[in-house]
C-alpha positions as semicolon CSV with decimal commas, in nm:
position;residue;x (nm);y (nm);z (nm)
1;M;-10,399;-2,337;0,772
2;D;-10,639;-2,294;0,482
3;L;-10,547;-1,926;0,462
4;F;-10,179;-2,019;0,457
5;S;-10,240;-2,241;0,155
6;R;-10,451;-1,980;-0,021
7;S;-10,204;-1,698;0,032
8;W;-9,901;-1,909;-0,062
9;T;-10,065;-2,059;-0,370
10;A;-10,180;-1,717;-0,489
11;L;-9,832;-1,571;-0,443
12;R;-9,659;-1,856;-0,627
13;T;-9,913;-1,840;-0,907
14;A;-9,855;-1,466;-0,945
15;V;-9,481;-1,529;-0,979
16;A;-9,534;-1,810;-1,230
17;D;-9,751;-1,583;-1,446
18;L;-9,498;-1,299;-1,467
19;P;-9,333;-1,234;-1,803
20;D;-8,954;-1,242;-1,793
21;E;-8,916;-0,866;-1,831
22;D;-9,105;-0,806;-1,506
23;F;-8,826;-0,971;-1,307
24;E;-8,610;-0,664;-1,373
25;R;-8,872;-0,420;-1,247
26;P;-8,861;-0,277;-0,892
27;S;-9,058;-0,446;-0,617
28;G;-9,225;-0,299;-0,312
29;C;-8,919;-0,397;-0,106
30;T;-8,686;-0,098;-0,109
31;G;-8,372;-0,173;-0,308
32;W;-8,495;-0,508;-0,441
33;L;-8,600;-0,595;-0,792
34;V;-8,880;-0,844;-0,845
35;R;-8,618;-1,114;-0,904
36;D;-8,463;-1,037;-0,564
37;L;-8,799;-1,067;-0,394
38;V;-8,864;-1,402;-0,565
39;C;-8,524;-1,524;-0,446
40;H;-8,622;-1,421;-0,094
41;L;-8,941;-1,627;-0,129
42;V;-8,729;-1,932;-0,211
43;I;-8,545;-1,883;0,119
44;D;-8,875;-1,829;0,300
45;A;-9,002;-2,160;0,161
46;Q;-8,687;-2,330;0,288
47;D;-8,750;-2,180;0,631
48;V;-9,103;-2,319;0,633
49;L;-8,977;-2,668;0,548
50;I;-8,704;-2,653;0,812
51;T;-8,939;-2,526;1,081
52;L;-9,206;-2,788;1,014
53;V;-8,951;-3,065;1,076
54;T;-8,801;-2,905;1,388
55;P;-9,025;-3,030;1,670
56;A;-9,014;-2,880;2,019
57;E;-9,117;-3,028;2,353
58;T;-9,131;-2,711;2,560
59;E;-9,427;-2,476;2,604
60;P;-9,489;-2,216;2,330
61;T;-9,311;-1,886;2,381
62;V;-9,492;-1,696;2,103
63;D;-9,811;-1,717;1,900
64;A;-9,914;-1,604;1,551
65;V;-9,902;-1,237;1,655
66;T;-9,608;-1,222;1,895
67;Y;-9,398;-1,426;1,650
68;W;-9,338;-1,098;1,468
69;E;-9,102;-0,842;1,616
70;L;-9,097;-0,473;1,541
71;V;-8,762;-0,386;1,384
72;E;-8,588;-0,085;1,236
73;P;-8,642;-0,011;0,866
74;P;-8,394;-0,200;0,645
75;T;-8,079;-0,008;0,558
76;G;-7,932;-0,251;0,307
77;E;-7,644;-0,325;0,542
78;D;-7,781;-0,654;0,675
79;P;-7,557;-0,932;0,530
80;L;-7,852;-1,148;0,425
81;D;-8,035;-0,857;0,264
82;A;-7,720;-0,774;0,069
83;L;-7,672;-1,138;-0,032
84;I;-8,019;-1,177;-0,185
85;P;-7,954;-0,965;-0,501
86;R;-7,634;-1,158;-0,570
87;L;-7,811;-1,490;-0,534
88;A;-8,096;-1,373;-0,755
89;A;-7,857;-1,254;-1,026
90;A;-7,678;-1,591;-1,017
91;Y;-7,990;-1,764;-1,147
92;G;-7,934;-1,586;-1,478
93;E;-8,274;-1,644;-1,634
94;P;-8,613;-1,591;-1,468
95;R;-8,723;-1,943;-1,564
96;W;-8,473;-2,093;-1,319
97;L;-8,598;-1,875;-1,036
98;K;-8,954;-1,970;-1,128
99;F;-8,860;-2,338;-1,133
100;H;-8,686;-2,327;-0,796
101;L;-8,972;-2,141;-0,630
102;D;-9,228;-2,379;-0,778
103;D;-9,022;-2,681;-0,672
104;I;-8,945;-2,591;-0,313
105;G;-9,258;-2,379;-0,275
106;S;-9,483;-2,669;-0,369
107;A;-9,300;-2,887;-0,117
108;A;-9,350;-2,626;0,155
109;G;-9,718;-2,605;0,068
110;R;-9,763;-2,982;0,085
111;A;-9,575;-3,000;0,414
112;A;-9,804;-2,735;0,561
113;E;-10,116;-2,923;0,450
114;L;-9,989;-3,246;0,607
115;A;-9,872;-3,089;0,935
116;D;-10,062;-3,127;1,262
117;P;-10,157;-2,773;1,372
118;A;-10,126;-2,869;1,740
119;V;-9,764;-2,985;1,714
120;R;-9,504;-2,749;1,857
121;V;-9,209;-2,643;1,648
122;S;-8,902;-2,431;1,704
123;T;-8,771;-2,144;1,493
124;R;-8,573;-1,825;1,562
125;D;-8,509;-1,953;1,917
126;E;-8,884;-1,949;1,984
127;V;-9,145;-2,223;2,022
128;L;-9,497;-2,210;1,879
129;T;-9,761;-2,441;1,741
130;V;-9,767;-2,528;1,373
131;G;-10,107;-2,361;1,348
132;D;-9,974;-2,034;1,486
133;Y;-9,663;-2,054;1,271
134;L;-9,860;-2,099;0,951
135;S;-10,106;-1,828;1,055
136;A;-9,816;-1,588;1,105
137;Y;-9,700;-1,656;0,751
138;V;-10,030;-1,543;0,603
139;L;-9,914;-1,191;0,686
140;E;-9,572;-1,258;0,532
141;W;-9,710;-1,400;0,208
142;T;-9,973;-1,129;0,171
143;L;-9,730;-0,842;0,226
144;H;-9,483;-0,994;-0,020
145;H;-9,761;-1,046;-0,273
146;L;-9,828;-0,674;-0,248
147;D;-9,453;-0,612;-0,283
148;L;-9,444;-0,831;-0,592
149;I;-9,717;-0,639;-0,774
150;A;-9,629;-0,290;-0,647
151;Y;-9,517;-0,178;-0,994
152;L;-9,703;-0,440;-1,196
153;P;-10,060;-0,313;-1,230
154;S;-10,170;-0,607;-1,447
155;A;-10,054;-0,876;-1,201
156;A;-10,305;-1,067;-0,989
157;E;-10,374;-0,930;-0,641
158;P;-10,381;-1,134;-0,319
159;P;-10,712;-1,307;-0,236
160;A;-10,958;-1,087;-0,047
161;E;-10,979;-1,328;0,246
162;T;-10,602;-1,333;0,298
163;L;-10,584;-0,954;0,275
164;A;-10,847;-0,935;0,549
165;A;-10,663;-1,189;0,764
166;A;-10,331;-1,009;0,719
167;R;-10,493;-0,679;0,814
168;A;-10,639;-0,837;1,128
169;S;-10,293;-0,967;1,223
170;L;-10,133;-0,626;1,166
171;E;-10,398;-0,459;1,381
172;K;-10,326;-0,706;1,661
173;I;-9,956;-0,625;1,632
174;A;-10,041;-0,254;1,644
175;G;-10,274;-0,307;1,937
176;T;-10,542;-0,099;1,771
177;P;-10,773;-0,117;1,468
178;L;-10,693;0,082;1,157
179;P;-10,965;0,310;1,017
180;A;-11,250;0,129;0,846
181;S;-11,224;0,386;0,567
182;L;-10,897;0,223;0,460
183;S;-10,922;-0,079;0,235
184;D;-10,738;-0,389;0,354
185;T;-10,468;-0,327;0,095
186;D;-10,421;0,037;0,194
187;A;-10,420;-0,054;0,563
188;L;-10,140;-0,303;0,502
189;L;-9,937;-0,072;0,278
190;I;-9,968;0,231;0,506
191;G;-9,943;0,030;0,827
192;T;-9,611;-0,124;0,726
193;G;-9,464;0,187;0,570
194;R;-9,493;0,066;0,213
195;R;-9,696;0,374;0,122
196;T;-9,718;0,724;0,271
197;P;-10,071;0,815;0,378
198;T;-10,247;1,106;0,214
199;D;-10,354;1,403;0,428
200;E;-10,707;1,263;0,436
201;E;-10,576;0,923;0,546
202;K;-10,359;1,082;0,815
203;A;-10,664;1,258;0,949
204;A;-10,855;0,930;0,955
205;L;-10,567;0,757;1,135
206;G;-10,563;1,017;1,411
207;D;-10,347;0,914;1,706
208;V;-10,274;0,578;1,541
209;A;-10,050;0,755;1,290
210;A;-9,790;0,806;1,566
211;K;-9,751;0,425;1,596
212;L;-9,680;0,382;1,228
213;P;-9,511;0,244;1,035
214;L;-9,486;-0,104;1,183
215;I;-9,177;-0,269;1,037
216;I;-9,204;-0,638;1,119
217;G;-8,936;-0,902;1,102
């Protein structure tokens, strides 16, 4: 739960520190500008709040790793994916997007800190503990932090400890470790298809390369 708070706080701080012009730059999410990604984070924060107040009585069906499913790469045809840019544009000025993310994002962060990690909650027709749910989101926040700064070299990077935790989660999803020669950032970018590996990196990946990329959703 501490890693959830660290990753989420770092991501929201990075957004808050962006100059307005950066909201019109591309993000690491194909087809989305930075403003679109920030709008998506607002919806993610809403999902966290909703999930934390949706208790479940049945046994868990997933954990922090199996919560994520491997999906096909986005095509832009998903209705929600297509809606995000329109919602983001409707904010008009970056300051309103910043305000909304800070407002609902802070609430989601406080709710996570106050939640009992042993309590079971329901989301996406699955049941899992709060602890597992928040652990799963460390991967989400860290990947989106990398998406946020993909074309913003001066922006703050994710904390080292959350990068390491996200890498560990991705390796569990893959069912195999990624080469130690890859930094945590490169492992996450290459592992999720956000960056194409170099020839040297492909050689280091060996048979693992056939399992990549891992598109999670």
